[in-house]
TISEBA-309317 format. One record per residue (C-alpha): x negated, y, z negated; residue in one letter. Coordinates in steps of 0.5 Angstrom, whole numbers, plus 2048, in hexadecimal, padded with zeros to 3 digits. Example, Ala and Ser with C-alpha at 12.3 -4.5 7.8 and 13.67 -1.06 7.14 Angstrom:
! TISEBA-309317
> 7E7,7F7,7F0,a
> 7E5,7FE,7F2,s
END
This chain:
! TISEBA-309317
> 7F7,80D,7D0,m
> 7FB,808,7D4,n
> 7F9,80B,7DB,r
> 7FC,808,7E1,v
> 7FB,809,7E8,l
> 801,808,7ED,c
> 7FF,808,7F5,v
> 806,808,7F8,a
> 807,807,7FF,n
> 80D,80A,803,w
> 810,809,80A,s
> 80F,810,80C,e
> 80A,813,810,g
> 80D,818,815,r
> 812,81C,812,n
> 80E,822,810,t
> 814,825,80C,e
> 815,81E,808,t
> 80E,81E,807,l
> 80D,825,804,s
> 813,824,7FF,s
> 810,81D,7FD,m
> 809,821,7FC,g
> 80C,826,7F8,r
> 810,821,7F3,a
> 809,81D,7F3,l
> 805,823,7F0,r
> 80B,825,7EC,a
> 80B,81F,7E7,g
> 805,821,7E3,g
> 800,81B,7E6,c
> 7F9,81B,7E9,v
> 7FA,81B,7F0,v
> 7F5,817,7F3,h
> 7F7,816,7FB,f
> 7FD,818,7FF,e
> 7FC,815,806,g
> 801,815,80C,a
> 800,811,812,d
> 805,812,818,v
> 803,80B,81C,d
> 804,808,815,h
> 80A,80C,814,n
> 808,80C,80C,r
> 805,810,807,v
> 801,80D,801,v
> 801,811,7FB,t
> 7FC,80F,7F5,a
> 7FD,813,7EE,f
> 7FB,811,7E7,s
> 7FD,813,7E0,g
> 800,810,7DA,i
> 805,80B,7DB,a
> 80B,810,7DA,d
> 809,815,7DE,e
> 807,810,7E4,v
> 80E,80D,7E3,r
> 812,814,7E3,r
> 80E,816,7E9,t
> 80F,810,7ED,l
> 817,811,7EC,l
> 816,818,7EE,d
> 813,817,7F4,v
> 818,811,7F6,a
> 81E,815,7F5,k
> 81B,81A,7FA,v
> 819,814,7FF,a
> 81F,810,7FE,f
> 824,816,800,a
> 820,817,807,r
> 81D,810,809,i
> 821,80C,80D,d
> 81E,805,80F,m
> 823,803,814,e
> 820,809,818,k
> 819,807,816,h
> 813,805,81B,t
> 80C,804,81A,g
> 806,800,81B,v
> 805,7FE,813,h
> 809,7F8,810,p
> 80E,7FB,80B,r
> 815,7F8,808,v
> 818,7FF,805,g
> 817,806,804,a
> 813,805,7FE,l
> 80F,7FF,801,d
> 80A,7FD,7FC,v
> 809,800,7F5,c
> 803,7FE,7F1,p
> 801,800,7EA,f
> 7FA,7FF,7E8,i
> 7F7,7FF,7E1,a
> 7F2,805,7E0,l
> 7F0,804,7D8,d
> 7F4,7FF,7D5,s
> 7F9,7F9,7D7,p
> 7FF,7FC,7DA,i
> 805,7FA,7D6,n
> 809,7F4,7D9,p
> 80F,7F7,7D9,a
> 80D,7FD,7DC,f
> 80E,7FB,7E4,a
> 814,7F7,7E2,p
> 817,7FD,7DF,s
> 816,801,7E5,i
> 818,7FC,7EA,g
> 81F,7FB,7E6,e
> 820,803,7E6,e
> 81F,803,7ED,l
> 823,7FD,7EF,a
> 829,800,7EA,h
> 829,807,7ED,i
> 828,806,7F4,y
> 82B,7FF,7F5,d
> 824,7FC,7F7,l
> 821,7F5,7F7,p
> 81B,7F6,7F3,i
> 816,7F0,7F4,f
> 810,7F0,7EE,l
> 809,7EE,7F1,y
> 802,7EC,7EF,e
> 802,7EC,7E7,h
> 809,7EE,7E6,s
> 80C,7E8,7EA,e
> 80F,7E3,7E5,t
> 80F,7DD,7EA,g
> 816,7DE,7ED,k
> 812,7DF,7F4,h
> 80C,7E1,7F8,a
> 807,7E5,7F4,a
> 803,7E8,7FA,d
> 805,7EE,7FE,l
> 804,7EB,805,p
> 809,7E5,803,s
> 80E,7EA,800,l
> 80E,7EF,806,r
> 80E,7E9,80B,h
> 814,7EB,811,g
> 813,7F2,80F,q
> 81A,7F6,80E,f
> 81D,7F4,814,e
> 81C,7EC,812,g
> 81F,7ED,80B,i
> 826,7F0,80E,q
> 82C,7EB,80D,g
> 828,7E7,809,r
> 829,7E4,802,e
> 823,7E7,7FE,l
> 821,7E5,7F7,d
> 81E,7EB,7F4,p
> 81C,7EC,7ED,d
> 821,7F2,7EC,y
> 827,7F5,7F0,g
> 82B,7F2,7F6,p
> 82A,7EC,7FA,k
> 82A,7EF,800,t
> 826,7F5,803,a
> 828,7FC,802,n
> 82A,7FE,809,p
> 827,804,809,r
> 821,803,804,l
> 81F,7FC,805,g
> 81C,7F9,7FF,a
> 816,7FB,7FA,t
> 810,7F6,7F8,i
> 80D,7F9,7F1,l
> 809,7F7,7EC,g
> 802,7F7,7E8,v
> 7FC,7F5,7EC,r
> 7F4,7F5,7EC,d
> 7F0,7FA,7EF,w
> 7EF,7FA,7F7,l
> 7EC,7FE,7FC,v
> 7F0,800,802,a
> 7ED,802,808,m
> 7ED,803,810,n
> 7E8,802,815,l
> 7EB,806,81B,n
> 7E8,804,822,i
> 7E7,808,828,e
> 7EB,803,82D,s
> 7F2,803,82F,s
> 7F2,7FC,830,n
> 7F7,7F9,82B,p
> 7F3,7F2,82B,a
> 7ED,7F5,828,t
> 7EF,7F6,821,a
> 7F4,7F0,821,k
> 7EE,7EC,823,f
> 7EA,7EF,81E,a
> 7EF,7EE,819,a
> 7F0,7E7,81B,r
> 7E9,7E6,81A,e
> 7E8,7E9,813,v
> 7EE,7E4,811,r
> 7EB,7DE,814,r
> 7E4,7DF,811,a
> 7E7,7E1,80B,r
> 7EB,7DB,80A,d
> 7E4,7D7,80D,a
> 7E1,7DA,807,g
> 7DD,7E0,809,e
> 7DA,7E3,803,p
> 7DA,7EA,806,k
> 7E2,7E9,807,l
> 7E4,7E6,800,n
> 7EB,7E9,7FF,g
> 7EB,7ED,805,v
> 7F2,7EE,808,r
> 7F2,7F1,80F,a
> 7F7,7F3,814,l
> 7F6,7F5,81C,g
> 7FA,7FC,81D,l
> 7FB,800,823,i
> 7FA,808,822,l
> 7FE,80A,828,q
> 7FE,812,826,s
> 7F6,811,826,r
> 7F5,80C,82C,g
> 7F1,808,827,q
> 7F2,801,823,t
> 7F1,800,81C,q
> 7EF,7FA,817,v
> 7F3,7FC,811,s
> 7F0,7F8,80B,m
> 7F1,7F7,803,n
> 7EB,7F5,800,l
> 7EF,7F1,7FA,t
> 7E8,7EF,7F7,k
> 7E4,7F5,7F6,p
> 7DF,7F2,7F1,d
> 7DD,7ED,7F6,k
> 7DE,7F1,7FD,t
> 7DA,7F7,800,s
> 7DE,7FB,804,p
> 7D8,7FD,808,d
> 7D6,7F6,80A,l
> 7DD,7F5,80C,v
> 7DD,7FB,810,i
> 7D6,7F8,813,e
> 7D9,7F1,814,w
> 7DF,7F4,818,i
> 7DB,7F9,81C,e
> 7D6,7F3,81F,e
> 7DC,7F0,822,r
> 7E0,7F7,824,t
> 7DB,7FC,825,g
> 7DA,802,821,p
> 7E0,805,81D,g
> 7E2,80A,818,v
> 7E4,808,811,p
> 7E9,80B,80D,e
> 7EB,80A,805,l
> 7F2,80A,804,i
> 7F4,80C,7FD,g
> 7EF,80B,7F7,v
> 7E8,808,7F5,i
> 7E4,806,7EF,r
> 7DE,809,7ED,p
> 7DA,803,7ED,q
> 7DC,801,7F4,d
> 7D9,807,7F7,l
> 7D2,805,7F8,p
> 7D5,7FF,7FD,k
> 7DA,804,800,a
> 7D5,809,803,r
> 7D8,809,80A,r
> 7DF,80B,807,l
> 7E0,813,807,a
> 7E2,814,7FF,v
> 7E5,81A,7FC,r
> 7E4,81B,7F5,d
> 7EB,81B,7F3,e
> 7EC,814,7F6,q
> 7E7,811,7F1,i
> 7EB,80F,7EB,v
> 7E7,80E,7E5,r
END
């Protein structure tokens, strides 16, 4: 069975009516829903769902139909980087390799229906542009306005309301946050900068860790938002410990899903059963 996991990130975390409509479309698609988490400061909702490839495709397109009718990036604000209404949409193989045409065909369909620039990334990128997410998201939604783009599908200018979408097949990662009881924005920004500096200097505990320092104004906290892109080599618990040695105690949270084999080294993360993708 060709099961696929999709972890679609949408630029809406505040409008409860829109989020409810997206959630109904998500749950009606026949896929297993592993995670649906919105954040008002990020103004973003992360959805994680899995099923056979055709189910995943249909569910994604159904949620996009609802989201794209309601999200207006010209009015969007939030602390998390983003380039579009469907900011980034990775697909991860669960039991057999994903058909190489799967992600491009979805990208082509989204581009055609919504007049939307689509950038393929990670394993789906073909050499046309950068393959990594930080490079493709550089400048964010505002930075791509009025520029000539070089997408894999769709127009060479950003959609004025929907921006652009980054989409493709990638490996497993662990996405997590560390929320710190400090309203000083320098706290998390310093910690994230130190993570990147030590990672680039070869600190083994931080191998493959991407980190951003964000302000959570609604909570009076700061946050180190992280992707652990090499979960076979990196322990979430050790990453959290390394940061807390520099910031003081924080509250970690898992965003999205995790593999069973990662659980022994992620004891600091509160994990619901549906977030464990087997």
